[in-house]
N, C-alpha and C positions, 0 to 999 in steps of 0.2 A: 506531397505538396507540389512537386514539379509537374505531375500529371494534371492536377487541378488547375495550375496556372496555365498550362498549355491549352486545356479545354476552354478556359476563360478567354484566352486570346483568340482562339479559333471561333468563339461564339460572337465576337465583335462584328464580323461581317454579316452574321445572321441578323443582327439588330439593325444594321445600317442598310443592307441590301438583302431583303428577305427573298426576293425572287431568284437570284442567281447563286445563292449560297450552296444549295445542294449540288448544282452543276459544277461549281468551282471545287467543292470537296471531292466529287467524283473524279475530276481531272487530277487532283493531287494524289488520290488513291492509285489511279492508273500509272501516273509518273513514278510513284514509289515502287509499285509492283514491277515496272519495267526495270528499274534500277536493281531490284532484287534478282531478277532473272539474268541481267547482264553480269551481275557479280558471281553468279553460280551457273555458268553455261554448261560446264562439264559434269555436273553432279545434281543430286536431288535438291529441290528448293527447300531451303531452311531459313526460317525467320529468326533473326537475332532479336534480343530484348528491345533494341531501339526500334526495330521494325514493328514489333507488337505494340510498343508504346504509341507510335505515330498512327498506325492504322486504327487502334482502339480509340484514340482521341478523335480522329476524323469520322468515325462511325456515328458519333453523336450528332453530326451535321447532315447525315443522310437518312432519309426515311427508312425504317426497318424493312418495309416491304420491298425495297430496292437493293437490299444487301446482297441477295443471291446473284444479282446480275452485275454487281460492281466489284465485290471482293472475290479474290481467288480462294478464300477459305470459307467454310460454312458459317452461318450465323451463330451456331453453337460455339464454334472456336472463338469467334469475336467476343461473345459474352464471357467465355472462360478467361480470355485475356483481360477483359475489363474487370472481372471479379478479382483476379490476382493483383492487378494494379491498385484497386481500392483496398484490398486486404492488407497490402503492405503499409498503407497509411495508418491502419489501426493495430499493427503488429508492434508491441512494445517489448518484446522479449529481449532484443539486444540492448535497448535503452535501460531496461531494468537491471541488466548486468552491470551497466556503467554508472547507474545512479546510486545514491545512498552513501553512507559512511564507509570508508575503506576498512577491510578487516584488520583487527589488531594483531600485531606480530606475536608469534608464540613466545619469543624471549620476553616481551613486555608483559604478557600474561603471567609468566613464571615469576617475574619481578614483583608484580602486584600481589600474588599469592604469598610470596616470601615475606614481603613487608607486613602483610596481614597476620601471618603466623608468628613472626618475630615481635610484633607490636600489637598485642591483643586489644589495647585500649584505643587504637587508631581506627577511626571511621573511614568511609570511602573518600570523603573530602580531604581529610588529612593525608591519606595515601596519595591522592591526586596532587596535592600541593608539594609533597616531597618528591614525587616523580617530575613535576615541573621544574623544581630546583636542580634536578639531575639532568635536565635537558630532554625530558621525554614528555612532549605535549600530549595530553590525554584528557578527555572529558570526565567529570565526576560520575556521570551516568554510566559511562563505559566501565569505570572501576567497580561501580555497584553491580553491574551486570556480570562482570567476571567473578566477583565474590559470590553472587547469588547462584550462578551456575555451578560453582565449586562447592556449594553447600555450606559456606562460611557465613555465620550470622553476623548482623551488624554489631559494632561495638556499642556498649560494653558487654553485651550478652554473649560475646564470643567465648568468654571464660566465666567460671563461676556456676552457681546452681541454675537449673532450668526454672521456668515459671511454676511448674508443678512442685518442684522441690522447695522453691521459695514460699509458695502458698502453704505447703504443709508445715514448714517451720514457723511461719508467722501467722498461722490461722487464728490463734488465740487473741491476737490484737487487731484483726481485720474485721470490719463491719461493712457489709454491702447495703446500699440504699437503692430503692426503686420507687418511682411514682407512676402508677398505672391506673387504668380505668376498668370497670366491670359493668356490663349491661345486665340489668335485672330482667326478670320474667315479664314485667309490665312494660318494658321498653325504655325505662329511664336509665340514665348513665350515672354511675357513682365513681368518684375518684378517691384513691387511697394512697397513703404514703407509708411504706413499710421498710423495716431494717432487718437484716439477717446477720446473725453471729456465725462466722465461718467455723469457729471452734466447736460450738455446741449445736449448730444448725437450728437455733431457736429463732423464731420469727416474731417480730414486734410490729404490729400495725398501730401507728400512732394517731391516725385520723382518717375518717371516711366522710365525704361530703359530696353533695350534688353540685355545689357552686364553689369551687376552690378559689382562694384568694392568697395573696402573699402572706398574710398572717396565719 
């Protein structure tokens, strides 16, 4: 963002004074390069991040064909600096680490699991309410996620028979219903209402029609 703002400010003279903008930019580049040389008289020339920032921003005001005669570094180095500065703007790795909901404390997770095991009839909202009374602010969705990752089913299915066991025990008194359609060989569509006895697997088709109505 700072790099974009700097380039925008430097481009203002380019709009107002189109003739002398490149010359002024060249003078700024030479002045900055002199300051870099004075800063490192007794050693090799090293460009600090601020130097790369400033020179890359000024490069946008100078025709690319003149870069080799103005800058002390190669055009490829300038483009590499520019790419790094632009890439930082789209780098969200550090931001992703700081965004989002903070991780739940391990002690709080243990407390959620303990309440669920000791109170089989409590759902995730009831557990969240009890934790809030104890001074532990936590979202109901977080409680549900903790229980789900631990393999604990929602209440009241946490205890008692499974769905397969319940269906086997109550099959004699359960009837399934379905309303479906069938396409015939001639291309017409027929609608049928059927009932299935779970205990005997007997199918009852109560009606077939091409124009179903409420009656």
